[in-house]
C-alpha positions, -999 to 999 in steps of 0.1 A, spaced: 1 0 0 13 35 -10 27 53 22 36 85 5 13 112 -9 8 121 -45 26 151 -61 4 168 -87 16 199 -106 -5 224 -127 15 242 -154 5 268 -181 9 304 -188 -9 329 -165 -46 332 -173 -50 296 -181 -71 289 -151 -48 270 -129 -59 287 -97 -94 278 -103 -88 242 -112 -64 237 -83 -92 247 -60 -118 224 -76 -93 195 -75 -84 203 -39 -122 202 -29 -128 171 -48 -99 152 -32 -110 163 3 -144 151 -3 -128 117 -9 -109 118 24 -75 129 11 -54 154 30 -43 180 6 -16 207 8 -15 235 -18 18 252 -28 31 274 -56 61 287 -72 75 312 -69 72 307 -31 68 329 0 105 323 9 130 351 9 141 341 -25 105 338 -37 97 372 -25 127 386 -43 114 369 -75 80 384 -70 92 419 -65 112 414 -98 83 399 -116 61 430 -110 89 455 -113 78 466 -148 108 457 -169 130 426 -175 163 437 -159 180 405 -152 199 381 -173 180 348 -183 207 329 -164 201 350 -133 164 342 -136 170 306 -140 193 305 -109 169 324 -89 141 301 -96 162 271 -90 174 285 -55 137 291 -47 127 255 -58 156 240 -37 140 251 -5 105 244 -19 115 208 -28 123 200 9 90 212 20 71 192 -6 92 161 4 83 166 41 46 169 32 46 139 9 62 117 36 33 125 58 11 107 32 -5 140 22 -11 150 -14 7 180 -27 -9 202 -55 16 227 -68 9 257 -90 41 254 -112 72 234 -106 102 227 -128 86 228 -161 79 264 -157 116 271 -155 122 249 -186 95 267 -205 99 303 -193 137 305 -192 140 281 -221 120 306 -242 147 331 -236 173 309 -252 187 290 -224 198 253 -227 171 230 -214 199 206 -203 215 234 -184 182 243 -166 176 205 -159 211 204 -144 204 234 -121 173 215 -110 187 180 -107 175 179 -70 139 184 -80 114 157 -73 96 140 -102 58 147 -99 34 119 -101 13 140 -127 19 173 -145 -12 188 -160 -6 215 -186 -35 239 -190 -31 250 -227 -46 283 -239 -36 307 -266 -15 335 -253 -39 361 -268 -68 345 -248 -47 344 -217 -37 381 -220 -74 390 -224 -81 373 -192 -53 392 -174 -60 427 -186 -76 439 -154 -47 425 -133 -12 438 -129 9 421 -154 43 407 -147 75 406 -169 67 372 -180 34 383 -198 41 393 -233 24 378 -262 54 368 -285 73 355 -255 44 335 -243 41 319 -277 75 305 -273 69 295 -237 38 276 -250 58 259 -278 83 245 -253 52 232 -231 39 215 -262 72 197 -268 70 183 -234 34 171 -242 48 152 -273 76 137 -251 50 125 -227 64 141 -196 33 164 -191 -4 161 -200 -21 186 -221 -57 199 -210 -76 222 -233 -81 253 -211 -102 271 -236 -132 248 -228 -158 253 -202 -147 251 -164 -169 219 -162 -154 203 -192 -119 211 -181 -125 197 -146 -139 165 -160 -108 159 -181 -86 167 -150 -105 142 -129 -102 115 -155 -63 120 -153 -67 119 -115 -87 87 -117 -58 71 -136 -33 82 -110 -51 72 -79 -57 35 -71 -93 22 -69 -88 12 -32 -86 49 -25 -121 55 -38 -116 76 -68 -130 51 -92 -161 73 -97 -158 109 -109 
């Protein structure tokens, strides 16, 4: 019997609906008796707060390598916390993890292998769900919110292309985020059903 929690990650460009569907999944799992912890990147650690200040600073002022190093440093501390929670047999749902670094800093021209090497300590998630949306649609959804340095249409197109490469490789699962909330949630739960064993009572969605 599994004595460690599941590690589920939601990926996608901002505006794809990650927050909405993370909350829906959390509620569904709790209804089924799972203990669930939500987390995110960047985190609320000192390094994560530094990234947050930079992200809303108005202009991209760091080298891509510096961005990648900061995210890796933030993730290093985050990974220890995730591991601790998983060892308590709790399920962790994270809003972003290593694929965000690969996609966002990779879109700036950095080697994906170099980014992977920086993050060699990272845990392998049990499931990575990529909520796929056209960048133009995502920016429309975000127009009333303060934008970050990571939200620019041409750049997000490159980010999306890298995510789609991971879909083809089979390391992440694509979910069409242009559909209705109910349709998207149903697809997400079908993947969760495949992940969780029947003995843990997720055979019916």
